N, C-alpha and C positions, 0 to 999 in steps of 0.2 A: 287302441280305442276303435279304429275303423273296423278291424276284424271282428271285434265284439259286436258292434252295431249291425254289421252285415250278417253275422251269425244268427241274430234275432229274426224270427220269421216276419216277413212283410216290411222290413226296413230297407229302403233303397238308398243309393248314394245321393240321389236328388233330395230326398227328405233330410238326410244328414246335412247336406250343403245348405239347404234353405234354413234349417234350424241354426246353423252356424252364422249365416248372414243376418238372421233376425237377432241373434244374441249380440253380434258385433254392433248392429245398428242401435239396439237398446243401450248397450254400454257407451256408445258415442254420445247418445242423447243425455245420459246421466252425467258423463264427464263435462259436456257443454253446460248443463244446468248448474253444476256445482262450481264451475270456473267462470261463469258469466258474472260480470261486475254489477253492482247495484244500479249504476246509472243506466246501463243497458236494459235491465229489467224494468226500471221505471219508465223508460221510453216505450218499451213494448206494452206496458200496462195502460199507457195513454192512447194507444191506437184504438180508434172507434170501431165497433163491430158492425155498425150499420152506416150506410151513406146518408 
């Protein structure tokens, strides 16, 4: 996969790394969202947005 991406013009290793980090972060947020229990979500929804 890395050789394929480096073969494409203009794709650098830093771009590939940043896309991988973004994908892993997004996946972690999705896992947290679907595994959070209902009590925790209700607690978060009661937090006031303004002081």
